[in-house]
C-alpha positions as CSV (number, residue, x, y, z in Angstrom):
1,M,162.0,149.5,91.6
2,V,159.3,150.0,89.2
3,A,159.8,146.5,87.8
4,V,159.7,145.0,91.3
5,T,156.5,147.2,92.1
6,L,154.8,146.0,89.0
7,A,155.8,142.5,89.6
8,F,154.3,142.6,93.2
9,L,151.1,144.3,91.9
10,A,150.8,141.4,89.4
11,L,151.3,138.9,92.0
12,V,148.8,140.5,94.5
13,A,146.1,140.7,91.4
14,R,146.8,137.1,90.7
15,L,146.1,136.1,94.3
16,W,143.1,138.2,94.6
17,Y,141.7,136.6,91.3
18,L,142.3,132.9,92.5
19,Q,141.5,133.5,96.2
20,I,138.7,135.9,96.1
21,Y,137.1,136.0,92.5
22,L,137.3,132.3,91.8
23,G,137.7,131.3,95.4
24,D,134.3,129.6,95.8
25,D,134.8,127.6,92.4
26,L,138.3,126.6,93.4
27,R,137.2,125.5,96.8
28,Q,134.5,123.4,95.5
29,L,137.0,121.9,92.9
30,S,139.4,121.2,95.8
31,E,136.5,119.5,97.9
32,V,135.7,117.3,95.0
33,N,139.4,116.1,94.8
34,R,139.5,115.5,98.5
35,T,136.1,113.9,98.9
36,R,134.0,111.3,97.2
37,L,130.2,110.4,97.7
38,L,129.8,106.8,97.5
39,R,126.1,106.9,96.5
40,I,123.9,104.0,97.4
41,Q,120.7,103.3,95.6
42,G,117.6,103.4,97.8
43,P,116.1,99.9,98.5
44,R,113.1,99.2,96.3
45,G,109.7,98.6,98.0
46,L,108.2,95.4,98.9
47,I,105.8,93.6,96.5
48,L,103.4,91.5,98.3
49,D,100.5,89.1,97.2
50,A,97.0,89.7,98.2
51,K,97.5,87.8,101.5
52,G,100.5,89.9,102.5
53,R,103.2,87.3,101.3
54,I,106.5,88.8,100.0
55,L,106.9,88.3,96.3
56,A,109.8,90.7,96.1
57,D,112.1,92.5,98.7
58,T,115.7,93.9,98.9
59,R,118.6,92.7,100.7
60,Q,121.9,94.1,101.6
61,A,125.0,93.2,99.9
62,V,128.4,94.5,98.9
63,S,129.4,95.9,95.5
64,L,132.5,97.1,93.6
65,A,132.7,100.4,92.1
66,V,135.2,102.3,90.0
67,M,135.7,106.1,90.6
68,P,135.1,108.2,87.5
69,D,138.6,109.7,87.6
70,Y,140.5,106.4,88.2
71,E,142.8,107.0,85.3
72,T,144.5,110.0,87.0
73,V,145.5,107.8,90.0
74,N,145.7,104.3,88.6
75,P,145.6,104.0,84.6
76,H,146.0,100.1,85.0
77,L,143.0,99.6,87.3
78,L,140.7,97.9,84.8
79,E,143.4,95.8,83.5
80,R,144.1,94.3,86.9
81,L,140.4,94.2,88.0
82,A,139.0,92.3,85.1
83,P,140.4,88.8,85.9
84,I,139.6,89.2,89.5
85,I,135.7,89.9,89.0
86,G,135.6,87.6,85.9
87,I,134.8,90.1,83.2
88,D,136.6,90.6,79.9
89,E,138.7,93.9,80.1
90,N,137.0,95.5,77.1
91,E,133.6,94.5,78.5
92,L,134.7,96.2,81.7
93,K,135.8,99.3,79.9
94,S,132.5,99.5,78.3
95,I,130.6,99.2,81.5
96,V,132.7,102.0,83.0
97,E,132.1,104.2,79.8
98,R,128.5,103.7,79.9
99,G,128.2,104.5,83.6
100,R,130.3,107.6,83.7
101,A,127.3,109.8,83.9
102,N,128.9,112.5,85.9
103,P,132.6,113.1,87.2
104,Y,131.6,112.2,90.8
105,D,129.3,109.1,91.1
106,P,131.2,105.9,91.4
107,I,130.4,103.4,88.6
108,R,129.3,99.8,89.9
109,V,131.1,97.1,88.1
110,S,130.1,94.1,90.2
111,V,126.9,93.8,92.3
112,D,126.4,91.3,95.2
113,V,130.1,90.3,95.5
114,D,130.7,87.1,97.5
115,L,133.3,86.6,100.1
116,D,135.8,84.8,97.7
117,M,135.8,87.7,95.3
118,L,136.1,90.2,98.1
119,A,139.0,88.4,99.4
120,R,140.8,88.5,96.1
121,V,140.1,92.3,96.0
122,E,141.7,92.7,99.3
123,E,144.7,90.8,98.4
124,Q,145.3,93.1,95.4
125,R,144.2,96.3,97.1
126,P,147.6,98.3,96.9
127,Y,147.2,97.9,93.2
128,L,143.5,98.7,92.8
129,A,143.6,102.6,93.7
130,G,140.5,104.2,92.5
131,L,138.4,101.1,93.5
132,A,135.7,101.5,96.0
133,I,134.0,98.7,98.2
134,Q,130.4,99.8,99.1
135,P,127.4,98.6,100.5
136,S,124.5,98.1,98.0
137,N,120.9,97.0,97.9
138,V,120.0,93.9,95.8
139,R,116.5,92.8,94.8
140,H,115.5,89.5,95.9
141,Y,112.6,87.3,94.9
142,P,111.8,84.5,97.3
143,D,109.9,82.5,94.4
144,G,111.7,84.1,91.5
145,K,110.6,81.1,89.0
146,I,106.9,81.5,90.1
147,V,106.5,85.2,89.7
148,A,109.1,86.1,86.8
149,H,106.8,87.2,84.1
150,V,104.3,89.2,86.2
151,L,106.8,91.1,88.3
152,G,109.4,91.4,85.4
153,P,113.2,91.7,85.0
154,L,115.4,94.5,86.4
155,G,118.3,96.2,84.8
156,E,120.6,99.0,84.8
157,A,119.0,102.4,83.9
158,D,120.1,103.7,80.5
159,A,119.5,107.0,78.9
160,D,116.0,106.0,77.7
161,D,115.0,105.0,81.2
162,L,116.2,108.3,82.7
163,K,114.0,110.3,80.4
164,M,111.1,109.3,82.4
165,L,112.7,108.2,85.7
166,E,115.2,111.0,86.5
167,P,112.6,113.3,88.2
168,Y,112.1,110.3,90.7
169,G,115.6,110.3,91.8
170,Y,117.1,107.5,89.5
171,K,120.6,108.0,88.2
172,M,122.5,106.3,85.3
173,G,123.3,102.6,86.4
174,D,120.6,102.5,89.1
175,Y,118.6,99.2,88.9
176,V,115.3,99.8,87.6
177,G,112.3,97.7,86.4
178,K,112.7,96.8,82.7
179,G,109.4,94.7,82.5
180,G,106.2,93.6,84.4
181,I,104.8,95.6,87.4
182,E,108.4,96.4,88.3
183,R,108.7,98.6,85.2
184,T,105.0,100.0,85.4
185,Y,105.5,101.0,89.1
186,N,109.0,102.3,88.9
187,R,108.2,105.7,90.1
188,Y,106.7,104.3,93.5
189,L,109.0,101.2,94.1
190,G,112.3,103.2,94.0
191,G,113.7,104.3,97.1
192,V,115.6,107.5,98.0
193,A,119.4,107.2,97.6
194,G,121.9,107.7,100.3
195,G,125.6,107.1,100.7
196,D,128.8,107.9,102.5
197,L,130.7,111.1,102.0
198,V,134.5,110.1,102.4
199,E,137.7,111.8,102.1
200,V,140.3,110.4,100.0
201,D,144.1,110.8,99.5
202,A,146.0,111.6,96.2
203,R,145.7,108.1,95.0
204,G,142.1,107.9,95.7
205,R,142.1,105.6,98.7
206,V,139.5,106.3,101.5
207,T,141.1,107.9,104.7
208,R,138.1,108.7,106.5
209,L,134.3,108.9,106.6
210,L,132.9,112.5,106.8
211,Y,129.1,111.9,106.8
212,H,126.6,109.1,106.2
213,K,123.2,109.9,104.5
214,P,120.9,107.0,105.2
215,T,118.8,105.6,102.5
216,R,115.0,105.3,102.4
217,V,112.9,102.2,101.2
218,G,110.3,102.8,98.3
219,C,106.7,102.3,98.6
220,T,105.1,98.8,99.2
221,L,102.9,97.3,96.2
222,R,100.3,95.0,97.3
223,T,98.8,92.9,94.5
224,A,95.8,91.1,93.8
225,L,97.8,87.9,93.2
226,N,97.3,84.7,94.9
227,M,100.6,82.9,95.4
228,D,98.9,79.5,95.9
229,V,97.0,79.8,92.6
230,Q,100.1,81.1,90.7
231,R,102.3,78.4,92.0
232,A,99.8,75.8,91.1
233,A,99.6,77.0,87.6
234,I,103.3,77.0,87.1
235,E,103.8,73.6,88.5
236,A,101.0,72.1,86.7
237,M,102.1,73.4,83.3
238,A,105.4,71.7,84.3
239,G,107.6,73.7,81.7
240,R,105.3,73.0,78.8
241,P,104.9,76.1,76.6
242,G,101.7,77.9,77.6
243,A,100.1,80.2,80.1
244,A,97.3,80.4,82.8
245,V,95.5,83.5,83.8
246,A,93.0,83.8,86.8
247,L,91.0,87.0,87.2
248,D,88.4,88.1,89.9
249,P,85.1,88.5,88.0
250,R,83.9,91.0,90.5
251,D,86.4,93.7,89.7
252,G,89.2,92.4,87.3
253,G,91.9,91.8,89.9
254,V,94.6,89.5,88.6
255,I,94.7,86.4,91.0
256,A,97.4,84.6,88.7
257,L,99.3,85.5,85.6
258,A,101.6,82.5,84.7
259,S,103.8,81.9,81.7
260,S,105.6,78.7,80.8
261,P,108.6,78.0,80.6
262,T,109.8,80.5,83.1
263,Y,113.1,81.8,84.3
264,D,114.5,82.9,87.6
265,A,113.9,86.6,88.2
266,N,116.8,86.7,90.6
267,L,119.1,86.4,87.4
268,F,118.3,90.1,86.6
269,A,118.7,91.4,90.2
270,R,122.4,91.7,89.2
271,R,124.4,92.0,86.1
272,V,123.3,89.2,83.8
273,K,126.4,87.0,82.7
274,P,126.8,86.8,78.9
275,D,126.5,83.1,78.9
276,V,123.3,83.2,80.9
277,W,121.8,85.8,78.7
278,R,122.8,83.8,75.5
279,A,121.0,80.8,77.0
280,L,117.8,82.6,77.6
281,T,117.6,84.3,74.4
282,T,118.6,81.4,72.2
283,D,116.3,78.9,73.9
284,P,113.7,77.7,71.4
285,R,111.0,77.6,74.1
286,R,111.5,81.3,74.6
287,P,111.3,81.5,78.4
288,L,111.5,85.4,78.4
289,L,108.1,85.5,76.6
290,N,105.3,86.5,78.7
291,R,102.7,84.2,76.9
292,A,99.8,85.2,79.2
293,V,99.6,88.7,77.7
294,N,102.0,88.7,74.5
295,S,101.2,85.5,73.0
296,A,98.0,85.3,70.7
297,H,96.5,82.1,69.3
298,P,93.3,80.8,67.7
299,P,91.1,80.2,70.9
300,G,89.3,77.2,69.3
301,S,86.0,76.1,70.7
302,T,86.3,78.4,73.8
303,F,85.3,81.1,71.3
304,K,81.9,79.4,71.0
305,I,80.9,81.3,74.1
306,V,81.2,84.4,72.1
307,T,79.4,83.0,69.2
308,A,76.5,81.8,71.6
309,T,76.2,85.4,73.1
310,A,76.3,86.9,69.5
311,G,73.7,84.5,68.2
312,I,71.2,85.3,71.4
313,Y,71.9,89.1,70.8
314,A,71.0,88.9,67.0
315,G,68.0,86.8,67.9
316,K,68.9,83.8,66.0
317,I,69.5,81.6,69.0
318,I,67.2,80.5,72.0
319,P,67.5,77.4,74.1
320,E,65.0,75.7,71.8
321,T,66.9,76.4,68.7
322,H,67.9,73.0,67.2
323,Y,70.4,72.2,64.4
324,Y,71.4,68.6,63.0
325,C,74.9,67.5,63.2
326,G,75.6,64.8,60.7
327,G,79.4,65.1,61.3
328,G,79.7,68.3,59.6
329,M,77.9,70.5,56.8
330,V,78.7,71.8,53.4
331,I,79.5,75.4,53.1
332,G,80.6,77.0,49.9
333,G,80.9,73.5,48.1
334,R,83.2,72.2,50.7
335,F,82.4,69.9,53.6
336,K,83.3,71.4,57.0
337,H,83.8,68.6,59.6
338,C,82.5,68.5,63.1
339,W,84.7,66.7,65.4
340,A,81.9,64.1,66.1
341,R,78.6,63.1,64.7
342,H,76.2,64.7,67.5
343,S,72.7,64.2,65.7
344,D,70.1,66.7,67.0
345,M,71.5,69.7,69.0
346,N,70.3,72.5,71.0
347,L,72.2,75.4,72.5
348,L,72.9,74.0,76.0
349,N,74.1,70.4,74.3
350,A,75.9,72.3,71.7
351,I,77.9,74.2,74.2
352,A,78.3,71.1,76.6
353,Q,79.4,68.8,73.6
354,S,81.2,71.7,71.7
355,C,79.4,70.7,68.5
356,D,80.8,72.6,65.5
357,S,78.1,72.0,63.2
358,F,75.5,74.0,65.5
359,F,77.7,77.0,65.5
360,Y,78.4,76.8,61.8
361,H,74.5,76.9,61.3
362,A,74.1,79.8,64.0
363,S,77.0,81.8,62.3
364,L,75.5,81.7,58.9
365,A,72.0,82.7,60.3
366,M,73.3,85.7,62.0
367,G,76.2,86.7,59.6
368,I,79.7,88.0,60.8
369,Q,78.6,91.5,62.1
370,P,77.0,90.5,65.3
371,L,79.8,88.1,66.0
372,V,82.4,91.0,65.4
373,Q,80.3,93.3,67.8
374,I,80.0,90.9,70.7
375,A,83.7,89.8,70.3
376,R,84.7,93.2,70.8
377,A,82.2,93.9,73.7
378,Y,83.9,91.0,75.4
379,G,87.3,93.0,75.0
380,L,88.7,90.8,72.2
381,G,90.8,92.5,69.4
382,A,91.9,95.1,71.6
383,K,94.5,95.7,74.5
384,S,92.9,95.1,77.7
385,G,94.8,98.1,79.4
386,I,96.3,95.7,82.2
387,D,98.8,97.4,84.4
388,L,101.8,95.8,82.4
389,P,104.1,97.6,80.1
390,S,103.1,95.7,76.8
391,E,100.4,93.2,75.6
392,S,99.1,91.9,72.3
393,R,95.8,93.0,70.7
394,G,95.1,89.7,69.2
395,N,92.8,89.9,66.2
396,I,89.0,89.9,65.5
397,P,88.7,90.1,61.8
398,H,86.1,91.9,59.9
399,P,85.1,92.0,56.2
400,R,85.9,95.8,55.8
401,E,89.3,95.4,57.3
402,R,90.3,92.4,55.3
403,S,89.8,94.8,52.2
404,T,92.5,97.6,51.3
405,P,92.6,100.1,48.4
406,G,93.4,98.3,45.3
407,H,93.4,94.9,47.1
408,P,89.9,93.8,47.7
409,R,89.3,90.6,49.9
410,N,85.9,88.9,49.5
411,W,84.5,87.6,52.9
412,W,83.0,84.1,52.2
413,P,80.6,82.1,54.4
414,G,83.3,79.9,55.2
415,D,85.2,82.7,56.7
416,T,82.3,83.3,59.0
417,A,82.0,79.6,59.9
418,N,85.6,79.4,60.8
419,A,85.4,82.4,63.1
420,A,82.4,80.9,64.8
421,I,84.6,78.1,66.1
422,G,87.5,80.3,66.9
423,Q,89.5,79.5,63.8
424,G,90.7,81.4,60.8
425,A,91.9,84.8,61.4
426,I,90.8,85.0,65.1
427,L,93.4,85.4,67.7
428,T,93.3,86.0,71.5
429,T,95.5,86.0,74.3
430,P,95.0,84.0,77.5
431,L,94.3,87.2,79.3
432,Q,91.7,88.1,77.0
433,M,90.0,84.7,77.2
434,A,90.0,84.9,80.9
435,M,88.1,88.2,80.5
436,V,85.6,86.2,78.4
437,A,85.0,83.6,81.2
438,A,84.7,86.4,83.7
439,A,82.1,88.4,81.9
440,A,80.2,85.3,81.2
441,G,80.4,84.5,84.8
442,N,79.4,87.8,86.4
443,G,76.5,88.6,84.1
444,G,78.1,90.5,81.3
445,T,80.3,93.2,82.7
446,V,83.9,93.4,81.4
447,Y,86.6,94.7,83.7
448,R,89.9,96.1,83.1
449,P,92.4,93.8,84.6
450,H,94.6,95.0,87.2
451,I,97.5,93.6,89.2
452,M,97.9,96.4,91.6
453,R,95.6,96.7,94.6
454,Q,97.2,99.4,96.7
455,I,100.4,101.3,96.8
456,I,101.4,102.0,100.5
457,S,104.0,104.7,101.6
458,P,106.9,103.8,104.0
459,D,104.7,105.6,106.7
460,G,101.7,103.5,106.1
461,R,99.6,105.8,104.0
462,V,97.6,104.6,101.0
463,V,99.1,106.5,98.0
464,E,97.0,104.8,95.3
465,R,94.3,102.3,95.3
466,A,93.0,100.2,92.4
467,K,89.3,101.0,91.5
468,P,87.3,98.7,89.3
469,Q,87.0,100.0,85.8
470,V,84.4,98.9,83.6
471,V,85.5,98.5,80.0
472,S,82.0,97.4,78.6
473,K,78.9,95.7,79.3
474,L,77.4,93.0,77.0
475,P,74.4,94.2,75.1
476,V,72.5,90.8,76.3
477,P,69.9,90.7,79.2
478,L,71.2,88.7,82.1
479,K,68.2,86.3,81.7
480,K,69.3,85.3,78.2
481,L,73.2,85.3,79.1
482,E,72.2,82.6,81.6
483,W,71.6,80.4,78.6
484,V,75.3,80.6,77.9
485,R,76.1,79.9,81.4
486,Q,74.0,76.9,81.7
487,G,75.7,75.5,78.8
488,M,79.1,76.0,80.4
489,R,77.8,74.3,83.3
490,Q,76.6,71.3,81.5
491,A,79.9,71.1,79.8
492,V,81.5,70.4,83.3
493,L,78.8,68.2,84.5
494,A,78.2,65.9,81.5
495,G,80.3,67.5,78.6
496,T,83.9,67.9,77.2
497,C,85.2,69.3,80.4
498,R,84.1,66.8,83.3
499,G,87.7,66.7,84.4
500,A,86.9,70.2,85.9
501,N,84.0,68.9,88.2
502,L,84.8,69.6,91.7
503,P,82.9,68.5,94.8
504,N,81.3,71.3,96.7
505,V,82.3,73.9,94.3
506,A,80.1,74.4,91.0
507,V,82.3,75.1,87.9
508,A,81.3,76.0,84.6
509,G,83.7,76.0,81.7
510,K,84.4,75.2,78.0
511,T,87.2,73.6,76.4
512,G,88.9,74.2,73.0
513,S,91.5,72.7,70.7
514,A,92.8,75.2,67.9
515,Q,94.8,74.1,65.0
516,A,98.5,75.0,65.3
517,T,100.6,76.1,62.3
518,G,103.2,73.5,61.6
519,S,102.2,70.9,64.0
520,R,99.7,68.0,64.1
521,K,98.8,68.6,67.7
522,T,96.5,71.4,68.7
523,H,96.7,74.2,71.1
524,G,94.7,73.0,74.2
525,W,92.4,75.7,75.6
526,F,90.1,75.8,78.7
527,I,88.1,78.7,80.4
528,C,85.9,78.4,83.3
529,F,84.4,80.3,86.3
530,A,83.4,79.3,89.7
531,P,81.4,79.0,91.9
532,Y,78.7,79.1,89.5
533,D,76.1,81.3,91.3
534,H,78.4,83.8,92.7
535,P,81.8,83.6,90.8
536,T,84.9,84.8,92.6
537,I,87.5,83.4,90.1
538,A,87.6,83.1,86.2
539,I,90.4,80.9,84.6
540,A,91.8,80.6,81.0
541,V,94.6,78.0,80.2
542,V,96.3,77.2,77.1
543,L,99.1,74.9,76.4
544,E,100.6,75.3,73.1
545,K,100.8,72.3,70.6
546,A,100.1,70.0,73.5
547,G,96.8,68.1,72.5
548,H,93.0,68.5,73.3
549,G,91.9,71.2,75.9
550,G,90.0,68.6,77.9
551,T,93.2,66.5,78.2
552,V,95.9,68.8,78.9
553,A,94.4,72.4,79.9
554,V,91.6,71.1,82.2
555,P,94.1,69.4,84.7
556,V,96.1,72.8,85.0
557,A,92.8,74.8,85.8
558,R,91.7,72.0,88.1
559,K,94.8,72.5,90.2
560,M,94.3,76.4,90.2
561,L,90.7,75.9,91.4
562,E,91.8,73.4,94.0
563,A,94.5,76.0,95.3
564,Y,92.0,78.8,95.3
565,F,89.2,77.0,97.2
566,G,91.5,75.4,99.6
567,L,91.0,71.8,98.2
568,K,93.6,69.0,98.2
569,T,93.7,65.8,96.6
570,Q,93.8,62.4,98.4
571,R,93.8,59.1,96.5
572,G,92.6,60.8,93.4
573,E,89.7,62.4,95.3
574,T,89.3,66.0,95.7
575,V,88.0,66.8,99.3
576,T,87.3,70.0,101.2
577,R,90.2,71.1,103.4
578,T,88.9,71.7,107.1
579,D,92.0,73.2,108.6
């Protein structure tokens, strides 16, 4: 009787321990075994151009997801699933392991499943316990090749992404922006996740829906981009390596930011196939590189706008300043050539005809210090602060920076002369040269470029609005800076960039042809602003190793100007559109 009583008390104590003391925990574990939350990432918000046209939206699709505990119900799941979805079994295992952030969330292994694959999955469904078919939201870019570099690619969130984005509701495996403004504004664009709470049997098969939590879309991002100008730039470059940037000189808004060659942004809206990724990363033309902000080249003669401003600032150049061009000049015992024999040159003619000799003389008269100071006032040699994840600083050399302890480096007059015509160690990005054109056009104010105009919540509230930010002001009076502007206008009317002359729109510009390492052909540059009196657009174009700026870059900028001002070409003539 004692033994039976003790056994009975032990049984009661064990029941109390399991049902009362551990009751809540065990009940929760039981519910986890019985139910699954099929989480659905919230749809990302719209991205619009300045006129409200859609650059990025989200469409509904079907995805396949593996349950984290699939091995307990179907250890052969991945072996059977891999050939159906066209993924190597080892790669599929790697995907599942990387996505197994917690024991509850399904791991997406195939996004945007087509009907053919879905039919094959249904045929094998009895052998695919542990696999869930669930709705999902897939990013869609109506013009994926036109806006790929400015919007940036998507990708599955990893541990590094979650360090910054987990507070905004992102989970491992969610699609997040990996570059461009998709990355910069992840915190706003990401929607609120929802999903289905379902009941499953012992084999992990869904038996019924218990609860559906709707997703919520993210904020809408309205940009300063003009798709007409953006498209014109991409189409005019026709796949040739280069870039084109257009800014609003009044506030720094980015009207266009195009890099060529490009790629289709829709490729990254779902998991990129290995052969596609291999093709993109091994292409010698480097289509993934955003040349507009991450590629720096010598700016060639477009830099003469900076040199002219510096000479005016230093008091060494006025409109009446004359220098003789006999095809070049001797500097440091060596003859430095000009591209032509221009004879007598004043400031306006030197800009219009791009006379190297004039700027050699002017740079030696003022020295390197004013040139460096004005170049940096224009925003060169530093990151612009544009709302993109990364950009190049370019390079504006200075004698002090050319010398390091124990390794002195003399600065020679020839170095100054090279810098004056945008050669030597001078490096600029297309974005930076667009800032130079914008500042020359607006009278000397350098604005921080920005792509975002407004961020609008789903209920229509403006969450954030871009405000013009002044980076610097040129230390040159507007009256004197007008001399540079007049030279740029003459360059279009009767100089090296007459191809940019438009009827009814006064354009001012400057061409450039910069020596390219390892090539006989030069980088072709062109910068401009328009209309002359009250500029609303400033453009910089570069085509790498393509030839002279007046031949290759001017036509690209002309197409962009025509698109911006609503012009169209008929029989080779540019006319004002009346509709």
